[in-house]
C-alpha positions as CSV (number, residue, x, y, z in Angstrom):
1,Q,-11.2,-8.1,-0.2
2,A,-9.9,-11.6,0.5
3,V,-6.4,-10.4,-0.1
4,E,-6.8,-7.5,2.4
5,L,-8.3,-9.9,5.0
6,D,-5.4,-12.2,4.7
7,L,-3.0,-9.3,5.1
8,Y,-4.6,-7.9,8.2
9,S,-5.3,-11.3,9.8
10,G,-1.6,-12.0,9.7
11,D,-1.4,-14.5,6.9
12,L,1.5,-12.7,5.3
13,Q,2.7,-15.7,3.2
14,Q,-0.7,-16.2,1.6
15,E,-0.7,-12.4,0.9
16,L,2.7,-12.6,-0.8
17,D,1.5,-15.7,-2.8
18,A,-1.7,-13.9,-3.9
19,V,-0.2,-10.7,-5.3
20,P,2.3,-11.2,-8.1
21,A,5.7,-9.5,-7.8
22,E,6.1,-8.8,-11.5
23,K,5.2,-5.4,-13.0
24,P,1.6,-5.1,-14.1
25,D,0.5,-5.0,-17.8
26,T,-2.2,-2.5,-16.9
27,T,-1.5,1.2,-16.6
28,A,-4.9,2.8,-17.1
29,G,-8.0,3.6,-15.1
30,Q,-9.5,1.4,-12.5
31,D,-7.2,-1.5,-13.4
32,A,-4.2,0.6,-12.5
33,A,-5.8,1.8,-9.3
34,L,-6.6,-1.9,-8.3
35,Q,-3.1,-2.9,-9.2
36,S,-1.8,-0.1,-7.0
37,K,-3.8,-1.3,-4.1
38,L,-2.6,-4.9,-4.6
39,L,1.0,-3.6,-4.8
40,R,0.4,-1.7,-1.6
41,F,-0.8,-4.9,0.1
42,R,2.2,-6.7,-1.1
43,G,4.5,-3.9,0.0
44,V,3.0,-4.0,3.5
45,A,3.4,-7.7,3.7
46,L,7.0,-7.4,2.6
47,A,7.7,-4.7,5.1
48,A,6.1,-6.8,7.9
49,T,8.5,-9.7,7.1
50,G,11.5,-7.4,6.9
51,N,12.0,-7.8,3.2
52,P,14.1,-4.9,1.7
53,D,11.9,-5.0,-1.5
54,A,9.0,-3.4,0.5
55,I,9.8,0.2,-0.3
56,E,10.4,-0.5,-4.0
57,T,7.1,-2.3,-4.2
58,L,5.3,0.6,-2.4
59,L,6.9,3.1,-4.7
60,R,5.5,1.2,-7.7
61,A,2.1,1.5,-6.0
62,V,2.7,5.2,-5.7
63,A,3.7,5.5,-9.4
64,L,0.6,3.6,-10.6
65,A,-1.8,5.6,-8.4
66,E,-0.3,8.9,-9.3
67,G,-0.4,8.0,-13.0
68,V,-4.1,7.6,-13.0
69,G,-5.0,10.1,-10.4
70,A,-6.1,7.6,-7.8
71,K,-5.6,10.0,-4.9
72,Y,-6.8,7.8,-2.1
73,E,-4.6,4.9,-3.2
74,L,-1.7,7.3,-3.6
75,A,-2.2,8.6,-0.1
76,L,-2.4,5.1,1.4
77,A,0.8,4.0,-0.4
78,H,2.6,7.1,0.8
79,H,1.3,6.4,4.3
80,E,2.7,2.9,4.2
81,I,6.1,4.1,3.0
82,G,6.0,6.6,5.9
83,R,5.5,3.6,8.2
84,C,8.7,2.2,6.8
85,G,10.5,5.2,8.2
86,L,10.6,7.6,5.3
87,A,9.0,10.7,7.0
88,E,8.6,12.7,3.8
89,H,6.1,10.2,2.6
90,R,4.1,10.4,5.8
91,V,3.9,14.2,5.2
92,L,2.7,13.7,1.7
93,A,0.1,11.1,2.9
94,T,-1.2,13.5,5.6
95,R,-1.6,16.3,3.1
96,L,-3.5,14.1,0.6
97,L,-5.7,12.5,3.2
98,D,-6.5,15.9,4.6
99,E,-7.6,17.0,1.1
100,L,-9.8,13.9,1.0
101,G,-11.3,14.6,4.4
102,V,-9.8,11.4,6.0
103,Q,-9.1,12.2,9.7
104,D,-7.9,8.9,11.1
105,V,-6.1,6.7,8.6
106,D,-4.9,4.3,11.2
107,C,-8.5,3.4,11.9
108,L,-8.9,2.6,8.2
109,V,-5.5,1.0,7.6
110,P,-4.2,-0.4,11.0
111,P,-0.6,-1.1,11.4
112,L,0.2,-4.8,10.9
113,S,0.8,-7.0,13.9
114,T,3.6,-9.4,13.0
115,T,3.0,-11.5,16.1
116,G,-0.4,-12.9,15.1
């Protein structure tokens, strides 16, 4: 949770320092779902700083979440890629979130403010 708090409080550099950029060793179960979440956080921070590696990082989050059936993390990663301008990912996110009964994802995962 501390990583997520850093991200949404605007401490993007601390976020980037906290989540390793290298590929994870773990590809199963809860560990992969957690790694997907951390990659999503890193991707959001990269996107907020204009780093072109953001989408690649978010796509790695998608692959991990999809691989273990972590539907919520999958939806959130697609949502963030959609925020980067790839509309087809926003559509996928909306479909997955509807299936999960999530009505207002922006309430759960607000867009980052890069001014704060």
